[in-house]
N, C-alpha and C positions, 0 to 999 in steps of 0.2 A: 400604231404605225407612226414613224417620224415623218415630218413634213417633207413631201417631194421624194419619198423613198418607198421601198417595198419590204422593209424589215421593221420589227418592233423597236420602238424608241429605246427600250431598256438595254438592248444590245450595244448601244452607243456608249454605255458606261464601262464596258469591259476593258478597253485599252487604258483609260485613265484610272480605273479601279485597281488594275494590276500595278501600275506605276506608283500611284500615291499610296497604295497598300504596302508596297515594298518599302518606300521611304518611311512611312509611319511605323512599320514593324521594326526597322533598324533603329529608329529613334527611341521607341519604347524599350526595346531590348538593350540598348546602350545604357539605360538607367537601371534596368532590372537584372540583366544577364550579360554584362560587358565581355566576359570571357567567351561566351558563345558567339557574340558578334565578332570579336577580334579573331577567333579561330575561323569563323566562316569567311571573314574578309581575306584572310591569308589564303584559304582554299580558292576563293573567288579570284584573287589576284594571280594565283598560280594557273588557274584555268585560262584567264585572259592572256597571260604570258605565253602559254602554249598556243593559244589561238592566234596571237600576234605573230609568232614564229611561223605558223602554218600559212598565214596570210602573206607574210613576206616571201615565202617560197612560191606561193601562187602568183604573187606580183611578178616575180622573176620569170615564171613560166608564161604568164600573160604577155610580158614584154617581148619575150623571144618569139612567141606566136605572132605578135603584132609586127615585129621587124620582118619576119618571114613572109607574111601575107601582103605587106605593102610593097615588097620587092617582086612578088610573083606576077607573071604576065597572065592575067586571068582570061583574057581573050584567047590567047594561045591555048590555055588549059581547056577552055570550052571547046575549041576546035579539035583538040586531041581526045577528049573524053566523051563527047556527045556528038550526035549527028547534027548537021547544020539546021535541019528542020526543027529540031527540038528546042534550040535556043534562039534562032533567028526570028521565031514567031513571038518571042516575049516582048511585051511593051512595059515601059515603066511610067506609071502615073505618079507625079510629084505634086503634092498639095502643100503650098507654102502659106502658113498662117500669118497674117499681118494684122496688127492693131494700129499703133501710133508710131511705128518705126519709120525713120527717115527713108525716103525712096532710094538713096544711095546705098543703104544697107541691103535692100532687096536686089539692087543691081549686082552687088558683089555676090550674093547668094546664087542668082541665076547665071552669072558668069562662070562660076565654078561648075554648075550643072552642064553648061555648054562646053566647058573644057574637059569634061570627063572622057575617059577612054571607052566610049560606048557610042553606038550609032545614034546621033541626035534625032534622027527621024523615027526612032523607036521610043522617044520620050514625049510624054504629054505633061504639060505644066499647067497647073491651076493656081493662080495667086488669089488667095481667099482674103478679102478685105472685110472690114466691119462698117456697118452703116453708122454706128455711133462715133466713128472717126471718119466721117464722110469726105471731108476735104482732103485729108491725107490719103485716103483710098483712091480718090480721083487722081492725085499726083502720081501715086504708085502705078495705077492703071495706065496712064498716059506714057510713063517712062518705059514700062516693060513692053507695052505694045509697040512702041517706036523702036526700041533697041533689040528686042528679042522676038518680036511677032512672027518672024519667018525662020527662026533658028531651029525650031523643034517640029515634031510631027504636028503638034497643035499646042497653042497657048491661049489661055483666056483668063479673065479675072471675074470673080464673083463678089457680090455684096451681100453679106449676111445681115438680114433684118434685125432690128432691135426688139427685145422683149417678146420673143415668141413664147406661146404658152408651153409650160412644162420645161423650160430651159433656164439654166443659170448662166450668168455672164461668164464666158470662158472659151477656151480653144475648141473644146469638143463640139459645141454647137456650130462654130464657124466651119470647121473642116468637114463636119457631117453635111452641112448645107452645100459645100463645094462638091463633095463626092456625089451626092444625089443629083446635083446639077450636071455633072459631067457624064453620068451613067448613060443617058440617052444618046450622047454623042458616040460613046464607045459601041453601043449597040447598033447605031446607024452605020458605023464603019465595019460592022460584022466581025468585030474582034471578040474572040472567045474570052469570057470573063476570067477563065482559068489561066489565060495567058497574060493577064495584067497583074503586075505587082505594084502596090501603092505604098509610097514612102511619104510620111508626114514630116515636115520640117518647120521649125520656128523661123522667123524672119532672119535671124542672125546665123543660121546654120550653114556651114560650108562643107559640101561633100568632098571626100578625098577622090581624086581622079579615077581611082580603081574601084570605087564603091559599087557602081552599077554592074560592072562585069563580075565582081565578087558576089554580089547579091544574086545575079542571074545564075551563076554556077551553083550556089547553095540551094537555090529554089528548085532547080532542075534535079539536083542530086537527091533532094529529100523525097522519100518514097510517097509521102502524102502531104504536099506543100499547103494544101487547103487548111490543114490542121496545125499550122506552124506560124509563128511570128519570127521575124529576123531582126536581131538587135545589134547594130554597130556600136563601137566604143565612142561615147561622147568625150571629147577632149576640150576643155575650156581654155583654149590657147590663143584665140584670135587677137585679144588685146592684153595678153598676159603680162607684158612688160609695162603696161600703162597703169595697172592697178596697184594699190598699196600692198606692201609686203605681206601683211596678214591675210589679205584677200587672195593673193597669189598662192599662199600655202593652202587655203581652203579650196581653191579651184583645183590645185594639184591633187589634194586629198580626194575630192569628188571624182576626178579622172582615174586615180589609182583604184578607188573602190570599184568602179565599173570594169577596169581591167581584171581585178581579182574575181569579180562576179562572172566574167566571161569564161573563166576556167571552171565554173561550177554551173553548167547548164540546167541542172535540176533545181537550182535556186534562182536562176535568171528570170527577170520580169521585164516587161516593156518599160522603157524609160526615155522620155523626151523623144528624139527622132527614132523612128522604128519603121519597119516595113511589114506588110501583110498582104496576102493574096486578095485581089479585089472580089473574087467569088466568095471568100470567107467574110469579107466586110459586108457584102450584100446580105448574107445569111444572118449576120449579127445586127443588121440594121445600122451598120457603120459604127460610130463611136457613141459613148454616152454623152448626152446633152445635159445631164443632171449633176455633174461633178466637175470640180476644177482640176482634178487629177485624172484626166481621161486616158493618159498613157498606161499607167499601171492597172487602171480599172479595166482596160480593154482585154488584158490577159484573162481576168476572171470572167468577163462577159463571154469570151470565146471558150473558156474552160467549161462553163456551164452550158453554153449553147450546144457544144459538141460532146457533152456528157463525159468530160475528163480527157477526151482525145485531143489534146492540144499541148504543144511544147514551144519553147523559145530556143531558136538556133543562134548562137553567138557568131557575129562577124568580127574578125580581128582588124578590119579596115575601119578607120575612124571617121566620124563627122565632127568637124571643129565648131566650137561655139564660143560665145563671148563670156568672159567672167564679169561679175557684177562691178559696175563702175558708175557712180553718179557724178554729173557735172557740177553738183553743188558742194563737193568737198568730201573729205575723209569720213566725217561722222555720218553724212547722208549715205555714203557708200556702205558703211558698216550696218546702218539701219536697213538698207536695201538687201544686204546679204542675209540678215536675220529673217526678213520677210520672205525671201526666196526659200530659205531652209524650212521655214514654217509651212510654206505652201507644199513643199515636197513631203514634209512630215504629215500633211493632211491625208496622205495615203492610208493613215490609220483608220480613216473613215471606211475603207474597204472591209475592215474586220467584221463589223456587224452585218454587212451585205453578204460576205463570204460565209459566216457562221449560219446565217438564216438559210441560204441556198444549199449549203452542205447538208443541213438537216432535212430539208424538203426533198432534195433530188436523190431518190433511191437508186438511180441508174449509174451514179458515179461509183468507181472502184472504191470500196470501203476504206482500205488502208491508205490508199493514195490521197483521197480527199482530206482525211484528217491530218495526214502528214503535211499536206500543202497548207492547211489552216494553221497548224502549229508553226511552220516556218514563217508564215506571215506575222503571226502574233509575236513570236520570239524576236523577229527582226525589229519590229516597232518597240517592243519592250526594251531590248538592248539599246536601241537608238536613244531612248529617253533616259535610261537609268545608268548605263555603264560608266560613262565619264563622270557623272555626278557622284556615284558611289565610290569610285576609285580615288577621285580628287578631293571630295568634300566629306562624305559620310564616314570614310575610313578612320578619321581622327576623332569621331564623336565619342567612342567609349572612354577615352582618356579625359575628355572635357566634361562629359556628362556625369561620370561617377568617380568621386574622389577616392573611394575605397579601392578602385581598380589600380591606383598608383602603387599599392602595396603588394600586388600580385607580380610574380616573376614575368609573366607574359606581357605585363604593361611595359617592362623595360626592354624585353626582346622584340616586342611587336614593331616599334618604329623602325629600327635598323633593318629588321628582316623584311618588313613590308617595303621599305625604301629600296632595298637591294633587288627585290622581285620586280618592282616597277622600273628600276634602272636597267635591268636586264631586258625587260620587255621593250624599253625604248631603244635598245640596241638595234632593233629593226629599222630605226630612223636612218642608219647608215645606208641601208639598202634603198629606202625610198628617196633619200637625197641624191644618191648616185643615179638612180633611174630618172629622177626629175632632171638632172643635168643632161642625161642622154636624150630625153624626150623634148625638152623645151626648144623652141626656135631660137636662132641667134639673137643676141641683144642688139637693138637698133643702134646705130652709131651715135645718134643724138642722146641716147640714154646709157651709153656704154659704162661710163665711170660710176654713175649712181647705181645702176643695176648690178654691176659687179659687186659693189659694196653691199647692196641689199642681199645678194646671194650669200656672201660671207656671214652677214648678220643672221640670215636664216639658219645656217649651219650651227652657229654659236648659240642662238637663242631658242632653237627648236625644243630642247628638253624642258625648258621653262614655259615657253609660250604655248606649246602644243596642248598640254592639259587644260590650260585656261581657255584657249580657243575652242577646244572640243566641248567644254561645258557651255560656253556662251553661244556658239554657233552650231552646236549639234544637239546636246541634251535639252537646253532650254527651249529652242523652237519646237522640239518634239513634245516636251511637257506642255507647252503652250497649246499646241494643236490638239493634243489628247484631252486637255482640260476644257477647251472650247467645245469639243465634241460632246463631252459629258453634260455640259450645261446648255447644249443646243445653240451655241453661238457659232453658227456655221460660217466658214470662210468664203468670201467671194473672190473672184479672179482679179488679180492686179498685175499687169505686165511689169516685169522687173526692169529697172533702168540698167542699161548696158551701154554706156557712152563709150565710143571708140575713137581713138586718135589715129590708129594704124590698123588697116585691114590688109593683112598679107599672110596668107597661108602657104605661099610658094616656098618659104624658107623652113617650113616645118620638117623635122626629120622624117624621111620616108615619103615626102611629097614629090621628090624628084627621082 
């Protein structure tokens, strides 16, 4: 068994073995069978061109659903579709995880909760601070109690102790401590656990004003909400005009991917801010305290706890978040972006956990469990390999084997391959158009420079996107999988998200 886990150590080799095995196979075959590699790469590029077109179509569908749902009066819809007793009994528990973020950031987060289109006296807020950032936690506690202490049904702060046995440093331990702490209060108030929906937020998360009403509607509508997680769309827009142009493109890409995934509920997993019934959380013993990626891991813990009876319901109403921005300059920001992506890619550590429990749990539906496992593995494999294969390894047969130059395919391959990739990049027109529709207005003080950067994004996207995808997508995933292979486990590290401007009021759909 690997340290701190309940699966065999050798299963941690699987993600990295598949990735490095693919790279090694392409390299060897480029020397020994370049025609096979070139033919395979053309088929592979055609496959991804088709997939890119389908994703563009899903992005359009997701955007249409987003615009529809942020305009809808969800409170009115609740009154029309359900009895008053069925939804007025619902309470929202919001756990805000805080580490070393400035208290003003927490103020903005709680202000958006207060401004929501939902009865504030049905909202319980727990601000979860860390003992390892004791002084900052005290500042946060004083501020929120002073300014928001009487705004909600209940508000309190918790302090998560350091170095508890069996815990890694991370958000999971903090929010689990907070949820366990608030459970006796809920029970004393004689609130049915089934009537409590728990949303977990990072310190910089800003809920859309319709979020709680929309979540309530979907929770009541679900036939068995105990066996469901509810996933809003994360949009990294809070400081989008403050970050460097490449980081803005990455933030948009992350938001677009979540919009696309929202149209495929069968593939959707918990990511960042999400909601789950409190009754289900109690049954799963809240979140994992042994991983730094507690969000996606919670899906699998619920899936196994309820023997496969668990799904993720997409919410088309967003939660706004900060894009990566370091106060120490561009290079520090790029480093922070890489580190954040690597932490997200650490979700590959779920693969050994999932494979082990899939094999052991005979009560899971056979075909469903292995399909779920395949989707997880395929997702992390593609994350690590696709951009690198398309942008780098595709040219290896011509470089590695001089005899390949004399084959007809050697002369037809470059233009044919280039045309396929160019056609696939045609989907950029869709993403750039939707980004223009989604982004908040440019602040006046940044108007000239930001307009110029938008033009540059349009012009440079076909060149910079493949490079950016390799550096900030493939490489972090390869890094994470390689570390997992060699037992170099990642620890939690809060991402720097310096903010000059906190204003979600101007987001499209926020009004």
